[in-house]
N, C-alpha and C positions, 0 to 999 in steps of 0.2 A: 762480777760486773752485772749491772742492772740490765734486764731484758725488756724493760718498759719502753714501749713506742719504738722498738727497733725492728727493722725488716731486712730480709735478704731477697735479692733477685736471683732466681735460679734459672740457668739456661740448660735446656735439654734438647740437643740437636740429634735428630734421628735420620734414618734413610728416607723417610717419606714426609717428614715435617720438622719444623722448629717450634718448640714450645718454650715460652717464658712464663714463669710463675713468681708471684710475690708471696713469701711466707713470713709470719711472725716467728719469734724464737721458741714458741711452743708447738710449731709445726702446723698451725692453721694456714690453709691456703687462702689468701686474701683475694686474689684475682689472678687470672691467667689468660693467655691468648696463644693460640696455635696457628701457624701459617703453613699451609701445605706447600711442599716443594714441588717444583715443576717436574714433569716426567723426565727421567734420565735419558740421555742420549746413549743408545745401545748400538754398537757397531759390530755386526756379525756375532761371533761366539766369544769374543775375547775382550771387548772394551765396554766399559760402563762409566759414563761421566755425568757429573752434575752440570747442567747448562749454565753458561755465562758465570755470574758470581752469585749463584742462587743461595748458598749457605749464608753469606754476609747480608744479601738483600733481604732474605726472609728473617734474619735475626733483627735487622733494623726495624722492619715492620712489626714483628712480634713485640719488641720492646716498646715501640711507640704506642701500640694499641693497648698493651697491658698497663703501661704507665698512665695512659689516658683514662683508664677505668679506675685507677688507684685513687681512693678518696683521702688518703693520708698525706703527710708531708714528705716530699721526696728527700728532704734533708735527713729523714730518719732511716733511709736506706744505708745500711752499714757495710754491705759487701755484695759482691757478685760471684756466684758459683758457676764456673764455666765447664760445661760438659758437652761433648759432641761425639759423632760416630767414630768408632775405632776402625782399624785396618784400612784406612784411606791414605792417600798421598796428595799433598798440595805442593805446588811449585810456585815460588814467590819471587817477584822482582825486587830490586833494591828498595823501591818506594813502598813495598808492602802489598802491592796489588798482585793479583794472580797472573802468572805467565802462561798458564794453561788451565783448562777446566779441572776441577777437583776429580781425582780418580777414586771412584767408589769401591767399596770392598768387593764387589762382584767383578771388578776389572781384573783380568788375568795378569796384567802387568804387575799387580801387587804381589804375585807369587815369586817374583825375583827382585833383586836389588835395583835401585834407581840407575838408569842409564842416561848420562848427560848428552843431550842432543841440541839444546837451545842455550846459547850463551847469555840470553836475557834472564835466565834463572839464577837468582842469587842464593835462595834458601830452599831447602827440601825439608818438609816437615809434615806434621799430621793436621787434622782438622782443628784440634785444640790449639796447636802451635800457631796456625794461621789466624784463628779468631783472637788468640791472645795478642798477636801483633796488631791486629786491627783495633782492638780495644785499648791497648796500653802502649804500643810502640816497642815493647820489649821482645827480645829474641830468647824467650824462656818457654819451656813446655814441661808438662807433667811426664815423668818417666814411665808412668803407669798407662800410657796410651800408645805405646810402641809395640804393636803386635805384628809379626811378620818379619821380612828380611831386612832388618835394620842392624847396624853394627853395635848392638848392645850386649854386654856381658850378662848372661842370664842369672848369675849369682850376685854380682854387685848392682845390677840394674843401672849401670852407667856405661858410657861409651867404652868399647874395648880399648885397653891400654896397649895390648900387643899390636905393633904396627902392621905386621903381616896379616893378622886376622882382620884388623880394621880395613885394610886395603882391599881385602877380598869382597867387601860389600860395595866397592866402587863409588862411594860418596865421600868427597873430601870433608875433613872435620870442619873447615871454615864455612861449609854450606849447611851445617847442622846447628840447631839451637842448643843452648845449655839446658840440662835436665834438672828438675826439682822434684821433691816428693809431693804426693797429693796432700791436700790441706796446707798448702804453702801460698803466701801472697806472691802473685806473679808480677804485679805492678798496679798502677792506678789508671782509671779511665781518663783518657786524654780529652782535651777540649774538642778536637775534631770528632772523636768517638761519641762524646756527650751530645754534640749537635746532631749526629746521625741517629742516635738511639733514644735520647731523652734521659739516659742515666746521668746523674749528677757527676760533674768533673771531679776527679780526685778520689772517687770511691774505689777501695781496693778490689782487685779481681783475684779470685782464689782458684788454684788448680784442683782438679778432681782426678779422674782416672779414665780408663776405657769405659765406655758407656755401660757395659754389662756389670762391671764392678761397682759403678755408681748406683745402678739399679739394686744390686744386692744390699748395699748399705742403706739405701732409702726404703727398702722393704723390711728392714730390721732383722736381716738374717744374721744369726750368731752361730758359733761353732758348737751346736748342740743337736745335730742331726736334721736341722731344718733345711729344706730345699726350696729355692726360688725357681719357678718356671716363668720365664719372661716371654710374653706373647708379642712379637714384633715381626717385621719383615724377615728377620732371622730369629727363630725361636730357640732359646737356649735354656738349659737348666744348670743351676749353680749351687755350690755350698762354699763356706769359707773356713779357713784354718790359718795356722801360724807357720806352716812349713812350705817351702818352695819345692814342690815335688817334681822330680825329673824321671824320665824313662817310664812314665805311666802308660798303660794301654787303653784305658777307657775314659780318660779325662786328661785335661792339661791344666797347668797352673798359669794364672795371670797375676800380675801385681794387683793387690787389693786397693780399695778406695781410701784407706788410711795406712800410714807407714807401719810396716811390720806385719801386715795382713795380706793373705793371698786368697785369690778366688779360684776355686776348682770348678771347671766347666766341662760338662759332658759333651757328647755329640749333640748336634742340633738339627734344625730343619731350615734349609735355605728357601727363601720366598714362602715362609710359613703362613702368616696371616694374609699375605696377598693372594694365596691360594683360596682362602675363604672368600675374599673379595671377588676372585675370578668366578667362583661358583655362583655367588650372588648376582654378578653381572650377567651370567648365562640365563638367569631366571627372568630377566627382562624388567620392563617398566611397570608391569602389573604389581609386582611386589613393592616397588617404591610407592605407588599410589595407595596400596592397601595400608602400608606403614604410615604414610602421611595422614590418612583418614583417622588413624588412631593416635596420632601425635607421637609416634615411635620412629626410631631409626629402623632401616630395613633389617639390620642384624638383630635388633631386639625383637622385631616382629617374627623373624624366622626362628629365633630361639624359642619363642612362645609356641609357635606352630609345631616345631619339631618335637618339643616336649610332649605335646598333646597327641600328635598324629603318628609318631614313629616310635616303636618300641626299641629299647637298647639292642644293639647289634644290627639294626636296619635290615632285618630279614636277610642277612647274609651278604649285604653289600659292604665291601671293605675298600678303604682308600689308602694307597701308599703315596707318601708325600714327597716324591722326588721331582717336583715341578722344575727345579733348577739343579742340574747335575753338579756334583763336586768336580773340581779341576782334575783330580786323578782318576775319576770314573766317569768320563764323558758320555758313556752309553746309558747312564741311569735315566729313567723316565718316570713320571708320575703315572699311577694306575688306579683305576676303579674296577674291581673284580666282583662278579657275582650278580650282575643285573638280571632281573626278570620283569615281567609285565606289570608288576605291582609298584615298581619303584618310580618315584617322582623326584622333582627337584628338591623337595623337602628331605627325602631320603639322602640325596647327594650332599645336602648341607650338613645333616647330622653325621653322616658317615665321615665327612671331612673333619669335623670336630673330634669324633672318636679316633680317627687315624692320627691326628695330632697328639691326643692324649696317650694313645697306645705307643707311638714312637718315642715320646718323651719318657714314658714309664720304663721302657726297655733301656734307654740311655741312662736314666737315673739309677736303675737297679745295677747296671754294669759298673757305674762309678762307685756306688755304695758298697758293692761286693769287693771291689779292689781296695777301697778304703777300710774295709772290715767294720762298717757301721751300718745301722739300719735307719732309713728315713723315718723321722718322728712326725713330721707334718710337711705339707707343701704350702707355700705362699704363691699365689698367682698374680702377676702384675701385667699391665698393659690394657689397652682398650677392650680386648676380648674377654677380660675377666668381668666385665659388666654383665655378661650373659649368665643368668642363673643356671640355665641348662648346661652350659660349658663348664661352670664351676662344679656342678653335680657329677658330670662325666669325669672330671679330673679326680674327684674324691672316690668314685666307684672304680675307675681304672687303676688308680694308685693303691686303693685300699687303706688310705689314711685320711685324716681330716684335711680339707682344702680351705685355706684362709685367703681373704683379701683385705686390704687396708683401706682406710678412708681416702687416702691419696694413692690411687692405683697406678698412676704414672710415676713409678717410684724413682726414676732417674732424676727428676726434678727435686724430689725430696732428698735424695742422696747428695745432690749438688749443694742444697741448702745446709745439710748436716756438715759437709766438708767445710763450708764457709764458717759455720758456727764454731767448729773446732779450731780452725785457723785463727779466728779472732778471739779465742779464749773464753767463749761463753759457756762451754762445757769442758770438763777435765778429760774425758775419754769417750770413745764411741758408744759404750754401754749407757753412760749417763745421757748422751745426746739422743740415742734411740728411745730410751725410756721417756724422755721429755717430748720428743717430736713425732714419733711414729705411733699411730693409734689404729688398732684393728677395727675393721668394719663388721665382718661377720664370718661365720664358719659353716661349711657344708660337711655333714657327717656321711661317711660311706654307707650305702644301702646294701646289706649283706647279699641278697640274691643277685644284685647287679654286679657286685664284686666277683661272685662265683662265675657268672656268665662271661664277663669280660676276661677273667682269668683263663677260661677254656678257649675263648676265641683267640686270645693272644698266643697260647701255647700250641694249639692245634692248627691254627690258620695263619695268623698275622706274622709270626716269626718265620714261617715257612715260605711265605709268598715271594720274597725277594730272591732267596736261593733257588727256588723252583723256576723263576722267570729270567734269571740273569743271562743264561746262554741265549735265550731268544732275543733279549734286548741288545746284546752284543752283536748278534747277527744282523739285526735291524739297523743298528748304528753303522755297521760296516757297509751296508747297502747304500745308505744315504750320505755318509760322510767319509767312507773309505779312506 
């Protein structure tokens, strides 16, 4: 099939923003637009909701703006790849509108099955299911975005056939969508969705997977020891393979972004990159003004300053990235340990970057040890990978080359690859990756930094949480008893 003058619109829905990008079939990003989501409504320690209809509203605006910048013919758009946040729950009325705000993955209600409390709820689905319905009117969803307490058989990746097991999840089958594989046409853009988004009516909408699996595909990760570190609100590290692994200790299996593939994911960091934002916010408006004078983002400016002004190891300042406790360890807290009078905000910034890299290095090593494989390289994706200091820290902490791609928001690229495969432009994922994913550059580890970070990790970093755990539990009991 000819790839001449053909384009794919890729949707990358995240926790903090919705991005829409247009790609040609060689993987060149033609244009894109990102709309920031509104701040989540947080209720106490257990609820996190996206206000109003923020996911759909932001998608409409992102589509309209990106297509407004598109200089080609919209008739040459051959497909839409739909990706969105995993581990969320959406409750939908009969007419397809939301019956309640979307429950974000940080909402503790997501740790247990749906409980029916509102008779206006007709459908219970994921973010991809909801957006599929808004775009196509179909009640179909990718089976690869159901992470959490859903009545899905982990072997067949379909709804449980055993009635008793299914019933234990408390959601009637008639309230659930039909499941399809990733890289499957879900339906076509309806007239009303076309009017709302600007996407031509009748364009096929293609299923992807959970957002991390889509990122892995878009980063070009293959089953060769390569590791993806995804820098987002939730920072994750991933590998891919062909076996659905059960009863693992250091990682878990998700359905991959193509049929027959599985994503292996280690432990991660909750509120990871938003902790970097938190540190930058603490540094105040002077940093913003200094960055603007130089035509830089504040993160790029701080990367430059931290590389010049702060040596590796930050003179003993270490950061433990537990800014959001996990549901089963509510006493966890973020920590910065080792302050003295020489430390500045720049030290705090670099220490946070080093803490992220150190935490993910330990998670990756545990996953690789259990898989009996050595990491061969790391690919870093997400906006944080634009920082050259951060990339060098990853190479030095991991001790292997750190790569980034031309398109570092790799979930949008993964959605485009899923669409190209569904429409038959490429025969398999390897061919699609070779055609569409292009490396940008590589950072080689600096031997003396590798040695220093290795000592910090073994002698200090790995010991910090066990040494402070009892203190944090006592503190939690005092304030939350």
